[in-house]
N, C-alpha and C positions, 0 to 999 in steps of 0.2 A: 916574339912567341912566333916561329917558324909554323908556316902553314904545311897540313898535309898536300903531297901531289895527289891531283886527280887521277881516279881508275880510269883506264884506256881498257876498252873490251872491243876485240874483234867478233862481228856479227856473221857469220857465214849464213848466207841466205840468198835465195833466188827470188828474190821480191817481184822483179818485171813480169815473171811469167806465172805467178801466182798470185793476182789481185786480191784473192779472197783471205789470203793471210794477214791476219789481223797483229801477229805477235811482234811482228818486228816496229809498227806505227806504234805501239803500245811501249815497249822499249824505248823508243825515241823521246818518249815524252820526260824521260827522265834526264834528259841533257844538261838540266843544272846542276845535275849529282855526278854525272861521270860523263867521258867522252866514248863515242860508239865510232867504229869502222866497220860500214855495211859492205858487204862483196860475196860474190861468187865464183871468181877468179882469183889466183894469187897476184895479178898485177892491179886489182881494186884495193889490195891491202899495203903491197911495196912501195907503191907511189906516195901512200898516205905519210906526211910528215910525222905523224905520231907511232907509226909502224913500229919503232924500237922501244916503246913505252908501254905495248901491248902487255897487259895485268891478267887478262881472262880470255877464253875463249866461248862465244855460246854460239852452238850449233842449232840450227834450225830446218827441220826438215821440210821440204823435200831437196835440200840443198847438195851439192856433189860431197860426201863423205871422203872421200881420197883426196880432198882438198884441205883435211885436217892436217895431213903428214905433211905436205909441203910447207903449208903456213908455219908448224912446228919447227920443220929445219930451216926455215929462213929468218924465224924471228929471233929476238933475244930471250928464247924459252926460259931462260935463269929465272925471268922476272913473271913469268906464268905460273899463276898460282888455283886457278880456276878453270875446269872444264864444263859444261852444261851442256846437256843433252835434250834439245826441244821434245825427245820423245819421252813417252811415259816408262820407258826402259833404256838402257843403254846398248842392248845386244846391236845394234846397226852400227855403234862405233866400237864395237868391242876388240877387233883386230888393233884398231889405233891404241887403244890403250893396251893391249899387252905388248904393244910392239914400243912403246912410247914412254909409258907412264905406272909399270910394275916398279922401276927404281926410284921412282919421284913420289916418295912419301909426303911432302911439302904441297902436293896438286891434291883440291880437293875435286872430286867427281860427283856430280848433281845429276838428276832427272827432273822430267817434268810431271810428273804424277799428276792425275786428274787433268792434264792441260787440252785434252782430247775427248773429255766424257761427254762432253756435251754434243759433239758433233757426231762421235763415233754411234751415240743413242740417237740420233736422228736418222744416222745412214740406218740403224738394224730396225726402225720403224718403216723406213721408206723402202726397205728390203721385202719386210713380211706383207706391207700391203701391197706391193708388187704381185705377190703371190696371190695374197687372199681377194684382189679386185682385177684379177685376170689380165693385168694391164699388155702383157703381149698378145693377147687376143684381142684386146681394144685397138691397139696400134695396128695388128694384121686387118682388121677390122675398117679401119681409117684409110689404110691405103688401098686396100679395095674397093672401098664405097660400099662396106656391106652393111645392111642393117640385120644385125645377129643380136636376138632377144635373148639375153639369158640373165638369170639371178646372180648378182655377186655375194659373195662371202661378206662374214661380219668377224671384226677380230673381237668384239666384244664377246666373253664368256670363252674364249679359246683360251688353252694354257700355253705359255711363252716359258721355256726353260732353259737355265744356263748354267755352262759349263765353264765355271770359275764364277765368284759373285765377288769382285770387287768394285773398284770405283764406278769403271766404265758399264758393267755390268748393273751394279745399283741404279745409274743413272738412267738405264735404258728402261728398268723397271719400273721405276718411280712414273716414266710416260705411260710404260702399257697396262701398269694397274689401275694409276687414277685417272689416264687421259682416256683409255680405252677399255677399261672394265675386265680387263684379263687376268687368269689367275697365274701366279708366280711358284715357279718350283726352280731350286737351284741346289748344285751340286758344288761343295767346294771342300777343301781338304780337311779342315777343322771339324770335328766332331761338336754336336751339340747345336741349337738354336742360331737363329739368324738376329743379331742385333740390330740391324736396320729395321727391322718391323713390315719389311717389304716381302720377305716368302711365305707364301703360304705352307709351303713343305720345304724341307731344308735336308740335303743328304749329303753324305760324306763319303770321297773317295776311298778314304783310307778302310772303309768297310765293303768287304766284298760283295754281300748281296744287296747294296744299295749302287754299285755304281754305273749301274743301268736304267735306274729308276727316271732320271730324266729325259734320256733318251725314249724310254718306253711311254711316258706320259704325256710329252709335248706335242702341240701342233706346229711349234715353231721351237728348234734349238739354235739358242746363241751362244758361240764357241768365245770366251774374251780370255783364254789363258794364255799368260806370257810365253815366252821363247825361252826355255830353258834346257838344259840337259835331260832333265826329268818328264819335261812334256812332249818331247818329239815323237810326233805319230802318235798320240795316245789317244785321236780320236781317229778310228780306223773301222776294219769291216765289221768287225763285232757289234760296234758303237751303231753303225749305219743298217745292220739286218735288224736291232731293235728297236729302230725308228718304225713309226707307223707310214704306211705307203703314201698318206696324204700329207706326212709332215714334210717341211723344208728344214734346211739346215744354214745358219747363217755363221759366216767366220768374220771377227772384227778383233781377233787377238793378233796372234802371230801365226804365219803361215807354215812353221816346222812343224807347229802340234796336229795339224792334219795330215792323214794319208792321202794324196791327193789322188792316185790310181784306184786306191778303196774307194773314193765319195765319188769319181767320174763314172764307176761299174756300178755304183747305186743308183745313180741318177740315170744311167743309161737303161736299167733291167726295171727302172720302176718301184725298186725297193723304197725310195726317196721319193718325194713329187719335185725338188728342184733344190739349188743352191746358190748362195749369193755370196762371195768373195770378197770381203773389201783388203785381204793379203792372201798372198800366194806365194 
């Protein structure tokens, strides 16, 4: 009986500059089931004897997405049947998809939903603690060798609001609610309650008089919305004006969602206490 050929996957990843990236080492544990060519330059792939046998491409951010086009053009792409985006979405490689895959109905495109939820949840909590514990003040005191006696705030009992309540938001809410004793309010597109049971209050962006509730009620607003045509600059002057002057805004979804000029104006004017941007 003829044995099936082993799958060969090109893994586009800049491992050397990102030692915290565990994605690739985990992939390589499956070498008993498939072959992997790992690289972040076209030469890394072309020089490999398995280059012409590549069946799929796994793109692991923050790798250079421009390399996808070079790899596609040089490889025997008729054999390539799978493209995987290591992001929770595919917007970063959307231009490549439009240019090369629209006519290729035989190529499956997948994404890594939930892969970064824990990491981003930790970032969101780090950002909230940065403001709550007045970390910049502590750093200035350290540099100037100043003993500045002040009372730090506590997250316990405060309200964390979410604009978008998908996997990343729920991972963050779980830590905030169960780890810090925070109240959770959320806004999502769908009407009705929150199936996860994490949100104390849930609002819908489809109901006009509910659209600003999360901004008005929160001490920390966490934006986790994906980047789509419908969400471009969805968070702007009206939303920041609705926030408390003591509240901070944290963006961990997609940068295109936020009107950055409006956010900068809100921070400068004191309409909001501060902002932390993982994306821009």
